[in-house]
C-alpha positions as a printed Julia matrix, in Angstrom:
280×3 Matrix{Float64}:
 -30.21   -8.64    3.07
 -31.52   -7.35   -0.24
 -35.15   -8.22   -0.92
 -36.18  -10.55   -3.76
 -38.05   -7.75   -5.6
 -34.88   -5.63   -5.57
 -32.76   -8.52   -6.83
 -35.22   -9.32   -9.61
 -35.77   -5.66  -10.42
 -32.07   -5.04  -10.83
 -31.61   -8.14  -12.98
 -34.6    -7.21  -15.14
 -33.32   -3.64  -15.55
 -29.96   -4.83  -16.83
 -31.1    -7.88  -18.81
 -31.43   -6.34  -22.25
 -29.72   -2.95  -22.04
 -26.33   -1.76  -23.25
 -24.04   -1.76  -20.23
 -20.92   -0.18  -18.87
 -19.53   -2.14  -15.91
 -17.33   -0.59  -13.22
 -15.57   -3.08  -10.94
 -13.59   -2.78   -7.72
 -11.61   -4.86   -5.26
 -14.7    -6.67   -3.98
 -14.87   -8.58   -7.26
 -11.51  -10.24   -6.58
 -12.1   -11.41   -3.01
 -13.38  -14.77   -4.27
  -9.98  -15.19   -5.96
  -8.28  -14.9    -2.57
  -7.28  -11.23   -2.89
  -8.55   -9.16    0.07
 -10.31   -5.86   -0.51
  -9.66   -2.45    1.01
 -12.93   -1.45    2.59
 -15.32   -4.4     2.66
 -16.88   -5.69    5.87
 -14.1    -6.74    8.24
 -11.28   -5.23    6.14
  -8.62   -3.61    8.36
  -8.1     0.13    8.1
  -4.9     0.86    6.18
  -3.32    3.59    4.08
  -1.47    2.45    0.94
   1.8     4.15    0.03
   1.26    7.45   -1.78
   3.1     8.6    -4.87
   4.73   11.41   -2.91
   6.07    8.96   -0.37
   7.32    6.57   -3.06
   9.37    9.25   -4.81
  10.63   10.78   -1.54
  13.77    8.63   -1.5
  15.36    5.18   -1.61
  14.15    4.14    1.86
  10.48    4.46    0.88
  11.01    2.52   -2.35
  12.94   -0.13   -0.43
  10.0    -0.5     1.95
   7.51   -0.73   -0.92
   9.43   -3.29   -2.99
  10.28   -5.47    0.03
   6.59   -5.81    0.8
   5.39   -5.98   -2.78
   7.95   -8.67   -3.62
   6.23  -10.95   -1.13
   2.68   -9.98   -2.01
   3.01  -10.25   -5.76
   4.6   -13.69   -5.57
   1.24  -14.89   -4.21
  -1.03  -12.47   -6.04
   0.23  -13.62   -9.45
  -1.04  -17.14   -8.69
  -4.64  -15.93   -8.28
  -7.13  -17.12  -10.89
 -10.26  -15.41  -12.24
 -13.36  -16.34  -10.25
 -16.93  -16.81  -11.52
 -17.54  -13.07  -11.18
 -14.69  -12.24  -13.55
 -15.88  -14.87  -16.01
 -19.44  -13.54  -15.81
 -18.27  -10.0   -16.57
 -16.39  -11.34  -19.59
 -19.59  -13.03  -20.81
 -21.98  -10.14  -20.17
 -21.16   -8.35  -23.42
 -20.68   -4.89  -21.91
 -19.91   -1.92  -24.12
 -16.98   -1.26  -21.78
 -15.63   -2.7   -18.53
 -13.83   -0.2   -16.31
 -11.84   -1.79  -13.52
 -10.19   -0.07  -10.59
  -8.29   -3.31   -9.9
  -4.64   -3.81  -10.86
  -4.59   -7.61  -10.47
  -5.05   -8.46  -14.16
  -7.84  -10.98  -13.49
 -10.26   -9.38  -15.98
  -7.6    -9.77  -18.65
  -7.03  -13.39  -17.62
 -10.77  -14.03  -17.89
 -10.77  -12.75  -21.47
 -12.77   -9.57  -20.93
 -13.05   -7.57  -24.17
 -13.27   -3.76  -24.24
 -11.5    -3.2   -20.93
  -9.98   -0.1   -19.35
  -7.64   -0.84  -16.42
  -8.17    2.56  -14.82
  -5.28    2.29  -12.37
  -2.91    0.24  -14.53
  -1.62   -3.28  -14.02
   0.61   -4.55  -11.23
   2.23   -6.97  -13.73
   4.06   -4.08  -15.44
   6.95   -1.92  -14.19
   8.02    1.55  -15.35
  11.29    3.44  -14.86
  10.66    6.91  -13.42
  13.63    8.36  -15.33
  13.62    6.91  -18.85
   9.93    5.74  -18.73
  10.89    2.37  -20.17
   8.58   -0.48  -19.21
   9.35   -4.09  -18.34
   7.38   -7.02  -16.99
   6.93   -7.54  -13.3
   7.87  -11.15  -13.8
  11.38  -10.2   -14.93
  11.78   -7.8   -12.01
  10.57  -10.48   -9.64
  13.43  -12.71  -10.81
  15.93   -9.9   -10.21
  14.47   -9.28   -6.74
  14.75  -12.98   -5.9
  18.37  -13.08   -7.04
  19.22   -9.95   -5.02
  17.4   -11.14   -1.89
  17.85  -14.93   -1.56
  15.62  -16.53    1.06
  13.54  -13.38    1.64
  10.23  -14.97    0.66
  10.87  -18.05    2.8
  11.75  -15.98    5.88
   8.54  -13.97    5.63
   6.11  -16.6     4.38
   3.49  -15.94    7.08
   2.78  -12.23    6.45
  -0.7   -11.22    5.3
  -1.28  -10.06    1.72
  -3.09   -6.8     0.96
  -5.3    -5.94   -2.06
  -2.58   -4.21   -4.11
   0.01   -6.96   -3.65
   1.47   -5.25   -0.58
   1.92   -7.08    2.73
   2.11   -6.29    6.45
   5.86   -6.1     7.03
   7.96   -3.59    8.95
  11.51   -5.02    8.7
  12.66   -3.92    5.25
  15.97   -2.12    5.84
  18.13   -4.92    4.4
  16.11   -5.44    1.22
  18.03   -4.82   -2.02
  16.12   -3.01   -4.8
  17.51   -3.28   -8.36
  17.4    -0.21  -10.61
  16.46    0.13  -14.29
  18.76   -1.98  -16.48
  18.82    0.74  -19.16
  19.47    3.94  -17.2
  19.85    2.91  -13.52
  16.76    4.96  -12.65
  14.24    4.03   -9.94
  11.54    1.49  -10.78
   7.85    1.78   -9.93
   4.93   -0.54  -10.61
   3.03    0.85  -13.58
  -0.05    1.58  -11.5
  -1.68    4.78  -10.29
  -0.7     5.42   -6.68
  -2.72    7.56   -4.29
  -1.74   11.14   -5.15
  -1.29   10.39   -8.86
  -3.76   11.23  -11.61
  -5.31    8.6   -13.84
  -4.06    9.2   -17.41
  -6.42   11.54  -19.26
  -6.96    9.23  -22.23
  -8.28    6.47  -19.95
 -10.67    8.86  -18.23
 -11.88   10.25  -21.55
 -12.62    6.77  -22.91
 -14.62    5.91  -19.8
 -16.61    9.15  -19.87
 -17.39    8.61  -23.55
 -18.75    5.13  -22.84
 -20.93    6.42  -19.98
 -22.18    9.32  -22.14
 -23.14    6.9   -24.9
 -25.44    5.07  -22.49
 -27.71    8.1   -22.33
 -28.47    7.84  -26.04
 -28.78    4.06  -26.16
 -31.04    3.42  -23.18
 -28.17    1.77  -21.36
 -27.23    1.42  -17.71
 -24.16    1.56  -15.48
 -23.41   -1.44  -13.27
 -21.02   -1.09  -10.33
 -19.74   -4.4    -8.91
 -17.59   -4.79   -5.82
 -16.62   -1.15   -5.21
 -17.29    1.1    -2.23
 -16.71    4.08   -4.57
 -14.66    5.69   -1.82
 -12.2     7.3    -4.23
 -13.25    9.78   -6.9
 -11.6     7.85   -9.75
 -14.61    5.52   -9.84
 -17.32    7.66   -8.22
 -17.09   10.29  -10.96
 -18.55    7.87  -13.51
 -21.51    7.11  -11.25
 -22.12   10.83  -10.81
 -21.87   11.38  -14.55
 -24.39    8.62  -15.24
 -26.82    9.98  -12.66
 -26.61   13.51  -14.13
 -27.41   12.08  -17.57
 -30.4    10.11  -16.27
 -28.67    6.76  -16.87
 -29.88    4.04  -14.46
 -27.23    2.9   -11.97
 -27.15   -0.49  -10.26
 -24.64   -1.04   -7.44
 -23.82   -4.57   -6.24
 -21.63   -4.44   -3.15
 -21.51   -5.74    0.4
 -21.63   -2.62    2.56
 -22.34    1.07    2.08
 -20.92    2.93   -0.93
 -20.56    6.64   -1.69
 -22.88    6.18   -4.66
 -25.83    4.61   -2.85
 -27.96    7.77   -3.02
 -27.5     7.85   -6.81
 -28.41    4.21   -7.44
 -31.6     3.03   -9.06
 -30.99   -0.27   -7.27
 -28.5    -1.06   -4.5
 -27.98   -4.81   -4.12
 -26.29   -6.25   -1.02
 -24.88   -9.45   -2.46
 -21.7   -11.25   -3.37
 -20.51  -10.31   -6.83
 -19.7   -13.81   -8.12
 -23.18  -15.22   -7.59
 -25.03  -12.09   -8.68
 -22.99  -11.49  -11.82
 -23.36  -15.14  -12.81
 -27.13  -14.7   -12.52
 -26.97  -11.53  -14.6
 -24.94  -13.21  -17.35
 -27.54  -15.98  -17.52
 -30.41  -13.44  -17.64
 -28.72  -11.56  -20.48
 -28.15  -14.79  -22.43
 -31.85  -15.56  -22.09
 -32.81  -12.06  -23.19
 -30.59  -12.33  -26.29
 -31.98  -15.77  -27.12
 -35.5   -14.39  -26.88
 -34.81  -11.72  -29.47
 -33.38  -14.14  -32.03
């Protein structure tokens, strides 16, 4: 349990400063989407990019599972944590999540670091389409699939626990008949350079503006998010981490807060509103 002085100290630190906010899967648990590495989360290895492109069987396995998971994931709504982030007035919000809930909450100045699960790209012609339209094609090609597997557990990326996928039919690109992939960054892929550059620029700007970096709901296990914490620490930018459980950035944090993100971020949004009102 985080002490009251730490909670208040972190809120006071962030109340009136320019902010960059980095969010992870822990922010979406209150929307019913499980996280990867929070307390009680099962150990699992998501499909890698190399595995996905290895052949039709791997893609069949991915889409059979994702077809089930996304049909539920798309019904998730933003929770109070997402709405608080939208209201905070951050210089930039960087999310490692692909669920689109920041967008649904109306967050301005957002970088979806790993892409969005609601978009699909062809690996041959690079054309993009909506996941909704692919979902309709998957349903037409696999009637009754969702009903037969209604009890399987959903994972954070829209995947599910399902082994029997050999009969699942996967449509190809309607333009070139190439293989389709969700337009997200898989393990083994690199985040597009322009996204990384925008995020680094926002973190660098904090050093000159007296700002701070807030991490909410991320264990920082993968380097795609941890690198921004390390950059901030090297520049002398204060770092506040709000997460249940240990993170790889704990030793770099000015404050580490063990708390649920929805409640804490709602408190922060209120504190920042008060600080702005006091300067008017």
